[in-house]
Each structure stands twice: as structure tokens, then as C-alpha cells.
All heavy atoms as an XYZ file, in Angstrom:
743
protein
N      44.836     15.107     28.492
C      45.328     13.861     28.449
C      45.895     13.582     27.155
O      45.404     13.872     26.146
C      44.245     12.716     28.772
C      44.845     11.392     28.873
S      43.754     10.052     29.116
C      43.542     10.047     30.941
N      47.220     13.111     27.111
C      47.890     13.026     25.838
C      47.385     11.654     25.087
O      47.047     10.655     25.749
C      49.359     12.911     26.046
O      49.664     11.852     26.772
N      47.534     11.744     23.882
C      46.991     10.590     23.055
C      48.153      9.459     23.180
O      49.289      9.833     23.058
C      46.753     10.990     21.620
C      46.210      9.937     20.741
C      46.006     10.437     19.363
O      45.609     11.552     19.160
O      46.286      9.583     18.347
N      47.714      8.262     23.172
C      48.656      7.057     23.294
C      49.224      6.777     22.016
O      48.578      6.760     20.949
C      47.861      5.832     23.878
C      48.838      4.582     23.846
C      49.794      4.498     24.787
C      48.569      3.689     22.854
C      50.500      3.362     24.794
C      49.420      2.555     22.769
C      50.398      2.391     23.804
O      51.281      1.332     23.767
N      50.529      6.753     21.949
C      51.220      6.462     20.727
C      51.654      5.055     20.671
O      52.376      4.668     21.689
C      52.492      7.414     20.528
C      53.299      7.188     19.307
C      54.538      8.141     19.322
O      54.913      8.764     20.189
O      54.893      8.469     18.145
N      51.288      4.288     19.620
C      51.650      2.897     19.676
C      53.050      2.683     19.378
O      53.836      3.519     19.030
N      53.562      1.398     19.761
C      54.935      1.085     19.531
C      55.352      1.220     18.029
O      56.541      1.741     17.753
C      55.362     -0.314     20.036
C      55.270     -0.363     21.541
O      55.385      0.750     22.305
N      55.029     -1.410     22.102
N      54.555      0.760     17.135
C      55.005      0.775     15.713
C      55.082      2.144     15.285
O      56.047      2.580     14.496
C      54.037     -0.038     14.922
C      54.459     -0.131     13.546
C      53.466     -1.034     12.708
O      52.384     -1.474     13.230
N      53.770     -1.342     11.550
N      54.121      3.019     15.599
C      54.284      4.470     15.246
C      55.298      5.203     15.817
O      55.915      6.088     15.251
C      52.886      5.113     15.460
O      52.542      5.208     16.734
N      55.668      4.879     16.956
C      56.861      5.527     17.748
C      57.974      5.114     16.965
O      58.951      5.919     16.786
C      56.841      5.150     19.201
C      57.862      5.815     19.960
C      57.756      5.401     21.442
C      58.710      6.160     22.261
N      58.734      5.868     23.620
N      58.250      3.872     16.627
C      59.340      3.315     15.874
C      59.463      4.054     14.559
O      60.649      4.464     14.218
C      59.349      1.849     15.859
C      60.621      1.136     15.116
C      61.771      1.332     15.915
C      60.288     -0.271     14.822
N      58.431      4.203     13.903
C      58.484      4.836     12.580
C      58.885      6.342     12.737
O      59.630      6.767     11.965
C      57.097      4.683     11.851
C      56.770      3.149     11.414
S      58.111      2.481     10.438
C      57.845      3.296      9.042
N      58.384      7.003     13.708
C      58.738      8.399     13.981
C      60.230      8.511     14.338
O      60.961      9.331     13.773
C      57.904      8.979     15.066
C      58.154     10.407     15.366
C      57.275     11.017     16.375
N      57.241     10.245     17.658
C      58.107     10.401     18.656
N      59.060     11.207     18.582
N      58.011      9.606     19.712
N      60.710      7.607     15.027
C      62.158      7.679     15.509
C      62.971      7.285     14.328
O      64.102      7.892     14.136
C      62.376      6.740     16.608
C      61.839      7.042     18.022
C      62.581      8.276     18.614
C      62.004      8.486     19.869
N      62.779      9.671     20.527
N      62.599      6.349     13.410
C      63.332      6.016     12.299
C      63.424      7.250     11.271
O      64.379      7.423     10.570
C      62.694      4.920     11.609
N      62.330      8.012     11.145
C      62.421      9.201     10.337
C      63.324     10.249     10.868
O      63.953     10.957     10.054
C      61.038      9.763     10.100
C      60.119      8.818      9.253
C      58.811      9.457      9.068
C      57.829      8.513      8.201
N      56.537      9.053      8.052
N      63.409     10.340     12.162
C      64.229     11.300     12.878
C      65.631     10.882     12.787
O      66.594     11.775     12.599
C      63.784     11.641     14.299
C      62.477     12.209     14.518
C      62.084     12.196     15.896
O      62.748     11.859     16.792
O      60.928     12.820     16.227
N      65.987      9.738     12.991
C      67.372      9.193     13.002
C      67.387      7.967     12.150
O      67.113      6.794     12.553
C      67.838      8.766     14.335
C      67.798     10.032     15.299
O      68.219     11.065     14.892
N      67.269      9.864     16.576
N      67.736      8.130     10.729
C      67.649      6.912      9.983
C      68.657      5.876     10.235
O      68.430      4.696      9.673
C      67.897      7.514      8.522
C      68.582      8.886      8.742
C      68.136      9.335     10.117
N      69.668      6.084     10.941
C      70.802      5.101     11.193
C      70.459      4.177     12.469
O      70.992      3.203     12.641
C      72.030      5.586     11.459
C      72.680      6.092     10.083
C      72.575      7.354      9.625
C      73.300      5.210      9.362
C      73.143      7.757      8.459
C      73.820      5.618      8.094
C      73.744      6.904      7.633
N      69.272      4.454     13.184
C      68.779      3.602     14.259
C      68.358      2.344     13.721
O      68.776      1.261     14.291
C      67.904      4.414     15.207
C      67.211      3.412     16.155
C      68.396      5.535     15.916
N      67.353      2.308     12.841
C      67.025      0.919     12.179
C      68.175      0.185     11.612
O      68.134     -1.042     11.586
C      65.890      1.290     11.240
C      65.696      2.721     11.147
C      66.689      3.369     12.130
N      69.120      0.842     10.936
C      70.249      0.269     10.296
C      71.080     -0.501     11.370
O      71.413     -1.624     11.269
C      71.074      1.307      9.599
C      72.456      0.670      9.078
C      70.395      1.774      8.383
N      71.182      0.314     12.500
C      72.062     -0.484     13.665
C      71.247     -1.599     14.240
O      71.913     -2.635     14.571
N      69.965     -1.592     14.349
C      69.139     -2.572     14.946
C      69.211     -3.736     14.020
O      69.283     -4.850     14.460
C      67.668     -2.075     15.144
C      67.558     -1.196     16.268
S      65.973     -0.342     16.472
C      64.811     -1.682     16.507
N      69.083     -3.507     12.596
C      69.040     -4.520     11.711
C      70.312     -5.295     11.634
O      70.366     -6.534     11.530
C      68.539     -3.994     10.254
N      71.384     -4.531     11.698
C      72.727     -5.093     11.726
C      72.948     -5.980     12.961
O      73.575     -7.038     12.743
N      72.642     -5.477     14.019
C      72.784     -6.306     15.305
C      72.085     -7.631     15.205
O      72.638     -8.581     15.394
C      72.191     -5.440     16.443
C      72.371     -6.124     17.698
C      73.462     -6.100     18.444
C      71.264     -6.827     18.278
C      73.652     -6.663     19.675
C      71.321     -7.369     19.531
C      72.559     -7.307     20.111
N      70.724     -7.573     14.694
C      70.005     -8.791     14.598
C      70.568     -9.781     13.628
O      70.737    -10.937     13.846
C      68.601     -8.326     14.336
C      67.710     -9.706     13.951
C      67.889     -7.733     15.539
N      71.084     -9.200     12.407
C      71.725     -9.956     11.392
C      73.022    -10.654     11.979
O      73.177    -11.894     11.579
N      73.745     -9.929     12.563
C      75.107    -10.488     13.068
C      74.844    -11.645     14.118
O      75.463    -12.646     14.105
C      75.927     -9.364     13.592
C      76.516     -8.544     12.421
C      77.173     -9.973     14.451
C      77.312     -7.300     12.822
N      73.934    -11.287     15.109
C      73.669    -12.305     16.165
C      72.959    -13.591     15.464
O      73.466    -14.724     15.696
C      72.691    -11.645     17.143
C      72.195    -12.820     18.081
C      73.469    -10.616     17.983
N      72.076    -13.406     14.400
C      71.573    -14.473     13.887
C      72.574    -15.345     13.058
O      72.606    -16.612     13.253
N      73.409    -14.630     12.322
C      74.522    -15.371     11.597
C      75.418    -16.050     12.515
O      75.789    -17.216     12.310
C      75.318    -14.329     10.790
C      76.530    -14.953     10.055
C      76.372    -15.779      8.964
C      77.750    -14.669     10.542
C      77.456    -16.366      8.314
C      78.821    -15.103     10.025
C      78.748    -16.110      8.861
O      79.791    -16.600      8.316
N      75.868    -15.544     13.625
C      76.768    -16.189     14.663
C      76.070    -17.278     15.259
O      76.681    -18.252     15.616
C      77.286    -15.050     15.648
C      78.248    -14.078     15.046
C      79.510    -14.722     14.594
O      79.896    -15.752     15.041
N      80.313    -13.857     13.755
N      74.796    -17.213     15.540
C      74.067    -18.324     16.169
C      73.964    -19.524     15.238
O      74.163    -20.676     15.691
C      72.668    -17.854     16.718
C      72.652    -17.018     17.927
C      71.256    -16.513     18.186
C      73.198    -17.645     19.115
N      73.800    -19.266     13.938
C      73.766    -20.288     12.943
C      75.100    -20.950     12.822
O      75.324    -22.068     12.556
C      73.212    -19.863     11.621
C      71.695    -19.553     11.579
S      71.123    -18.773     10.111
C      72.056    -19.585      8.829
N      76.216    -20.060     12.938
C      77.554    -20.591     12.690
C      77.969    -21.286     13.953
O      79.145    -22.033     13.837
C      78.446    -19.287     12.507
C      79.851    -19.589     12.037
C      80.569    -18.266     11.762
C      81.974    -18.353     12.013
N      82.654    -17.124     11.878
N      77.262    -21.183     14.987
C      77.703    -21.769     16.254
C      77.876    -23.405     16.105
O      78.672    -24.052     16.765
C      76.709    -21.439     17.482
C      77.278    -21.898     18.696
S      76.108    -21.525     20.071
C      75.980    -19.781     20.056
N      77.118    -23.957     15.239
C      77.092    -25.434     14.945
C      78.506    -25.916     14.600
O      78.930    -27.007     14.924
C      76.118    -25.805     14.000
C      74.625    -25.655     14.325
C      73.680    -26.022     13.200
C      72.306    -25.631     13.382
N      71.515    -25.898     12.273
N      79.076    -25.048     13.697
C      80.343    -25.448     13.138
C      81.622    -24.632     13.673
O      82.433    -24.279     12.998
C      80.444    -25.321     11.669
O      80.275    -23.906     11.328
N      81.540    -24.439     15.008
C      82.686    -23.589     15.638
C      83.826    -24.292     15.931
O      84.908    -23.795     16.288
C      82.034    -22.963     16.776
C      81.835    -23.841     18.055
C      81.410    -23.091     19.355
N      81.299    -23.845     20.506
C      80.274    -24.620     20.872
N      79.092    -24.475     20.251
N      80.321    -25.295     21.969
N      83.891    -25.594     15.842
C      85.064    -26.479     16.037
C      85.518    -26.567     17.420
O      84.623    -26.829     18.382
N      86.739    -26.364     17.673
C      87.256    -26.541     19.077
C      87.173    -25.222     19.924
O      87.883    -25.185     20.968
C      88.715    -26.955     19.065
C      88.769    -28.327     18.554
O      87.925    -29.159     18.724
N      90.003    -28.747     17.941
N      86.568    -24.138     19.353
C      86.432    -22.892     20.087
C      85.440    -23.051     21.147
O      84.366    -23.575     21.071
C      85.921    -21.834     19.161
C      85.816    -20.392     19.821
C      86.897    -21.688     17.791
N      85.853    -22.481     22.344
C      84.967    -22.599     23.512
C      83.684    -21.675     23.272
O      83.759    -20.704     22.485
C      85.605    -22.023     24.753
C      86.631    -22.924     25.266
C      87.248    -22.437     26.587
C      88.294    -23.236     27.130
N      88.763    -22.737     28.399
N      82.605    -22.140     23.944
C      81.384    -21.269     23.789
C      81.491    -19.886     24.102
O      81.009    -19.083     23.605
C      80.221    -22.109     24.633
C      78.997    -21.210     24.662
S      78.011    -21.384     23.144
C      77.233    -23.018     23.365
N      82.197    -19.698     25.365
C      82.253    -18.352     25.835
C      83.151    -17.401     24.855
O      82.789    -16.259     24.657
C      82.981    -18.367     27.214
O      84.257    -18.839     26.977
N      84.063    -17.953     24.200
C      84.876    -17.170     23.308
C      84.011    -16.870     22.047
O      84.125    -15.694     21.594
C      86.159    -17.948     22.893
C      86.924    -17.219     21.729
C      87.135    -18.141     24.097
N      83.321    -17.879     21.605
C      82.382    -17.580     20.537
C      81.366    -16.468     20.824
O      81.047    -15.641     19.939
C      81.676    -18.920     20.123
C      80.802    -18.845     18.982
N      81.343    -18.746     17.568
C      79.436    -18.757     18.792
C      80.369    -18.610     16.724
N      79.214    -18.596     17.435
N      80.779    -16.539     21.971
C      79.638    -15.561     22.336
C      80.401    -14.188     22.591
O      79.711    -13.195     22.250
C      79.017    -15.960     23.719
C      78.213    -17.181     23.553
C      77.639    -17.562     24.883
C      77.005    -17.028     22.633
N      81.638    -14.219     22.927
C      82.311    -12.802     23.015
C      82.581    -12.258     21.768
O      82.387    -11.023     21.574
C      83.746    -12.936     23.983
C      83.299    -13.203     25.415
C      84.558    -11.719     23.702
C      84.557    -13.571     26.345
N      83.030    -13.088     20.816
C      83.241    -12.677     19.493
C      81.845    -12.051     18.827
O      81.884    -11.104     18.084
C      83.832    -13.685     18.612
C      85.290    -13.971     18.927
N      85.862    -15.134     18.507
C      86.131    -13.243     19.722
C      87.217    -15.121     18.900
N      87.389    -14.072     19.565
N      80.805    -12.858     19.035
C      79.523    -12.353     18.513
C      79.131    -11.029     19.168
O      78.631    -10.158     18.518
C      78.518    -13.468     18.977
C      77.077    -13.024     18.475
S      75.946    -14.318     18.789
C      75.866    -14.588     20.502
N      79.350    -10.940     20.385
C      78.822     -9.655     21.183
C      79.722     -8.430     20.585
O      79.223     -7.396     20.406
C      79.016     -9.819     22.540
C      78.750     -8.501     23.392
C      79.031     -8.550     24.830
N      80.437     -8.892     25.158
C      81.252     -7.870     25.436
N      80.894     -6.598     25.345
N      82.450     -8.085     25.714
N      81.008     -8.644     20.493
C      81.867     -7.637     19.914
C      81.573     -7.151     18.471
O      81.501     -6.000     18.083
C      83.415     -8.019     20.121
C      84.265     -7.122     19.288
C      83.778     -8.190     21.566
N      81.320     -8.212     17.644
C      80.917     -7.830     16.329
C      79.616     -7.108     16.245
O      79.537     -6.144     15.514
C      80.864     -9.121     15.442
N      78.676     -7.522     17.016
C      77.290     -6.925     17.016
C      77.402     -5.370     17.547
O      76.930     -4.490     16.982
C      76.294     -7.642     17.787
N      78.149     -5.250     18.625
C      78.280     -3.940     19.261
C      79.144     -3.002     18.391
O      78.870     -1.834     18.229
C      79.002     -4.091     20.599
C      78.034     -4.472     21.578
C      78.721     -4.543     23.129
O      79.879     -4.781     23.135
N      77.984     -4.442     24.063
N      80.087     -3.580     17.648
C      80.889     -2.772     16.700
C      80.118     -2.217     15.536
O      80.149     -1.090     15.113
N      79.133     -3.054     15.063
C      78.200     -2.650     14.054
C      77.428     -1.579     14.491
O      77.240     -0.541     13.760
C      77.411     -3.763     13.502
C      76.559     -3.452     12.232
C      77.115     -3.601     10.969
C      75.295     -2.818     12.373
C      76.443     -3.228      9.901
C      74.624     -2.515     11.300
C      75.130     -2.726     10.000
N      76.869     -1.711     15.717
C      75.947     -0.592     16.365
C      76.802      0.670     16.456
O      76.271      1.812     16.071
C      75.264     -1.032     17.534
C      74.518      0.089     18.213
C      74.374     -2.204     17.381
N      77.878      0.616     17.024
C      78.745      1.767     17.168
C      79.049      2.494     15.876
O      79.086      3.676     15.743
C      80.116      1.404     17.991
C      80.979      2.616     17.901
C      79.619      1.114     19.382
N      79.416      1.652     14.813
C      79.663      2.122     13.487
C      78.355      2.900     12.929
O      78.483      3.871     12.321
N      77.354      2.303     13.121
C      76.029      2.956     12.674
C      75.790      4.283     13.399
O      75.345      5.296     12.783
C      74.781      2.068     12.782
N      76.117      4.321     14.643
C      75.906      5.576     15.352
C      76.927      6.714     14.919
O      76.583      7.870     14.840
C      76.134      5.324     16.923
C      75.116      4.467     17.557
S      75.328      3.898     19.255
C      75.618      5.527     20.006
N      78.170      6.241     14.608
C      79.058      7.070     14.136
C      78.750      7.676     12.709
O      78.809      8.878     12.612
C      80.547      6.459     14.035
O      80.937      5.940     15.244
C      81.606      7.536     13.593
N      78.219      6.850     11.983
C      77.794      7.228     10.528
C      76.589      8.231     10.760
O      76.390      9.236     10.026
C      77.345      6.223      9.707
C      78.558      5.288      9.147
C      77.974      4.157      8.397
C      79.378      6.119      8.262
N      75.701      7.962     11.691
C      74.590      8.897     12.037
C      75.038     10.221     12.523
O      74.425     11.247     12.251
N      76.124     10.208     13.308
C      76.667     11.576     13.702
C      77.069     12.425     12.493
O      76.895     13.635     12.398
C      77.882     11.373     14.672
C      78.788     12.410     14.973
C      77.994     13.440     15.946
C      80.065     12.098     15.659
N      77.923     11.744     11.575
C      78.252     12.411     10.408
C      77.156     12.937      9.590
O      77.113     14.004      9.103
C      79.193     11.490      9.604
C      80.712     11.381     10.142
C      81.158     10.141     10.201
C      81.321     12.429     10.559
C      82.439      9.892     10.806
C      82.668     12.233     11.155
C      83.152     10.906     11.170
N      76.258     12.036      9.415
C      75.037     12.358      8.659
C      74.261     13.560      9.273
O      73.869     14.594      8.544
C      73.994     11.171      8.621
C      72.724     11.514      7.790
C      72.700     11.464      6.449
C      71.523     11.619      8.525
C      71.443     11.814      5.890
C      70.431     11.921      7.906
C      70.418     12.045      6.652
N      74.123     13.506     10.526
C      73.433     14.671     11.298
C      74.356     15.983     11.080
O      73.627     16.940     10.780
C      73.320     14.327     12.792
C      72.646     15.338     13.508
N      71.375     15.593     13.412
C      73.140     16.263     14.420
C      71.033     16.612     14.216
N      72.139     17.019     14.910
N      75.604     15.979     11.292
C      76.423     17.118     11.099
C      76.479     17.723      9.770
O      76.359     18.906      9.452
C      77.785     16.882     11.627
S      77.819     16.729     13.490
N      76.518     16.803      8.723
C      76.737     17.140      7.342
C      75.366     17.603      6.699
O      75.533     18.622      6.038
C      77.398     16.014      6.517
C      78.802     15.847      6.784
O      79.513     16.822      7.437
O      79.334     14.855      6.416
N      74.415     17.009      6.877
C      73.181     17.287      6.166
C      72.175     17.988      7.074
O      71.780     19.002      6.575
C      72.633     15.947      5.662
C      73.528     15.254      4.595
C      74.206     14.104      4.907
C      73.745     15.743      3.358
C      75.125     13.578      4.219
C      74.655     15.316      2.433
C      75.246     14.174      2.730
O      76.142     13.561      2.039
N      71.677     17.478      8.092
C      70.642     18.081      8.811
C      71.032     19.350      9.377
O      70.254     20.358      9.284
C      70.168     17.072      9.834
C      69.471     15.841      9.125
C      69.004     17.676     10.704
C      69.199     14.772     10.055
N      72.179     19.441     10.172
C      72.387     20.624     10.870
C      72.912     21.777      9.906
O      72.518     22.946     10.084
C      73.582     20.364     11.819
O      73.113     19.535     12.804
N      73.587     21.445      8.912
C      74.047     22.480      7.906
C      72.726     23.032      7.010
O      72.835     24.110      6.666
C      75.109     21.875      7.062
C      76.382     21.584      7.855
C      77.424     21.021      6.902
C      76.868     22.765      8.455
N      71.770     22.193      6.848
C      70.657     22.616      6.131
C      69.892     23.638      7.014
O      69.340     24.574      6.520
C      69.604     21.589      5.802
C      70.136     20.694      4.621
C      69.113     19.673      4.272
C      69.476     18.886      3.052
N      68.551     17.896      2.713
N      69.863     23.414      8.257
C      69.059     24.395      9.237
C      70.088     25.482      9.684
O      69.592     26.204     10.556
C      68.560     23.510     10.314
N      71.160     25.603      9.144
C      72.052     26.650      9.445
C      72.477     26.542     10.964
O      72.688     27.564     11.644
C      71.399     27.974      9.269
O      71.232     28.244      7.805
N      72.533     25.438     11.472
C      73.059     25.124     12.801
C      74.437     24.507     12.654
O      74.816     23.964     11.587
C      72.150     24.195     13.474
C      70.687     24.712     13.579
C      69.889     23.575     14.273
O      70.252     22.371     14.432
N      68.703     23.952     14.598
N      75.194     24.700     13.719
C      76.430     24.101     13.677
C      76.588     22.958     14.776
O      75.787     22.845     15.551
C      77.562     25.200     14.073
O      77.415     25.632     15.498
N      77.670     22.153     14.503
C      77.875     20.996     15.379
C      78.958     21.495     16.384
O      79.894     20.673     16.572
C      78.179     19.849     14.616
S      76.825     19.113     13.749
N      78.973     22.596     16.997
C      80.047     23.104     17.808
C      80.414     22.129     18.953
O      81.416     21.756     19.249
C      79.743     24.496     18.369
C      79.753     25.553     17.237
C      81.135     25.636     16.615
O      82.203     25.353     17.171
N      81.087     25.908     15.341
N      79.388     21.408     19.711
C      79.740     20.594     20.813
C      80.365     19.266     20.234
O      81.254     18.681     20.996
C      78.376     20.212     21.495
C      77.403     21.153     20.910
C      77.929     21.797     19.638
N      80.125     18.931     19.015
C      80.680     17.638     18.483
C      81.839     17.902     17.623
O      82.512     17.061     17.080
C      79.628     16.929     17.721
C      78.409     16.625     18.461
C      77.316     16.012     17.521
C      78.654     15.647     19.534
N      82.332     19.218     17.532
C      83.275     19.570     16.678
C      84.689     18.867     16.828
O      85.262     18.331     15.770
C      83.543     21.094     16.548
C      84.433     21.658     15.412
C      83.677     21.343     14.046
C      84.587     23.191     15.475
N      85.215     18.672     17.981
C      86.444     17.942     18.241
C      86.298     16.516     17.707
O      87.274     16.082     17.121
C      86.690     18.146     19.751
C      85.913     19.233     20.089
C      84.740     19.381     19.231
N      85.261     15.720     18.065
C      85.230     14.485     17.621
C      84.977     14.374     16.250
O      85.599     13.509     15.470
C      83.924     13.941     18.295
C      83.679     12.393     17.725
C      84.164     13.759     19.865
N      84.266     15.294     15.542
C      83.990     15.328     14.056
C      85.303     15.613     13.351
O      85.602     14.921     12.398
C      82.921     16.453     13.879
C      82.587     16.554     12.489
C      81.814     15.594     11.787
C      82.924     17.628     11.604
C      81.362     15.596     10.484
C      82.553     17.766     10.386
C      81.860     16.709      9.752
O      81.309     16.660      8.519
N      86.141     16.463     13.829
C      87.429     16.723     13.203
C      88.324     15.451     13.279
O      88.976     15.192     12.360
C      88.161     17.921     13.826
C      87.186     19.241     13.377
C      89.497     18.077     13.371
C      87.735     20.470     14.036
N      88.405     14.932     14.449
C      89.385     13.729     14.628
C      88.898     12.538     13.831
O      89.671     11.957     13.137
C      89.278     13.317     16.096
C      90.063     14.216     17.068
C      89.849     13.684     18.450
C      91.553     14.209     16.676
N      87.612     12.338     13.463
C      87.153     11.210     12.878
C      87.014     11.434     11.302
O      87.002     10.462     10.565
C      85.679     10.759     13.330
C      85.801     10.206     14.807
C      84.245      9.912     15.190
C      86.592      9.006     14.931
N      87.072     12.689     10.877
C      86.910     12.997      9.359
C      88.130     12.842      8.800
O      89.239     12.701      8.706
C      86.325     14.286      9.282
C      85.752     14.572      7.815
C      84.930     15.650      7.710
C      84.295     15.625      6.334
N      83.377     16.796      6.201
């Protein structure tokens, strides 16, 4: 029977494997919190438009963190282990 791994230890293990995951999560929570506080002074903007802008900004931050994680993984981790990023090479060349 395998040993039960708690949520906190699992999160810490995943954060060590992929350091940009907690960055993306923190950015998402930060942007959503800021936009919810800003909702009081949104003026004449409809609620749906404000929520769409909030969602796009938060998702954009997460996608940016994932892209930086891809570069980090290809540049540092894979090259240290003498592995190549061949499956990701077309995307890597286009974005670099």
C-alpha cells in the first residue's frame, strides 16, 4: 500500500519540480484580487465586460508563466542533463 502524500507536501514537491507553477498561481490570485477590489470604481463599465477583462488578464499571466517555464526547462534543466528539447524545438525557435 502506498503512503498517503498530503496536499501541502505534494504542492511543495511540484513547486520544486516546476518553479513557475506557484508563480502562475500567485499571479492569478493577485490579478483576480486586484480586479475584484477595483470593481467598486469601475464606472459605467458593465459587470460582464469587467469580468471578461479580469479573466483575460489572469489567464494571460498564467500562460506567460507557463511560457517562461518552458524556456527555463529547455535552457537549464534539459541542457544540464544532456537532453534536448526536440519535440518543443519549433515552438522554442519561434518564441526565442
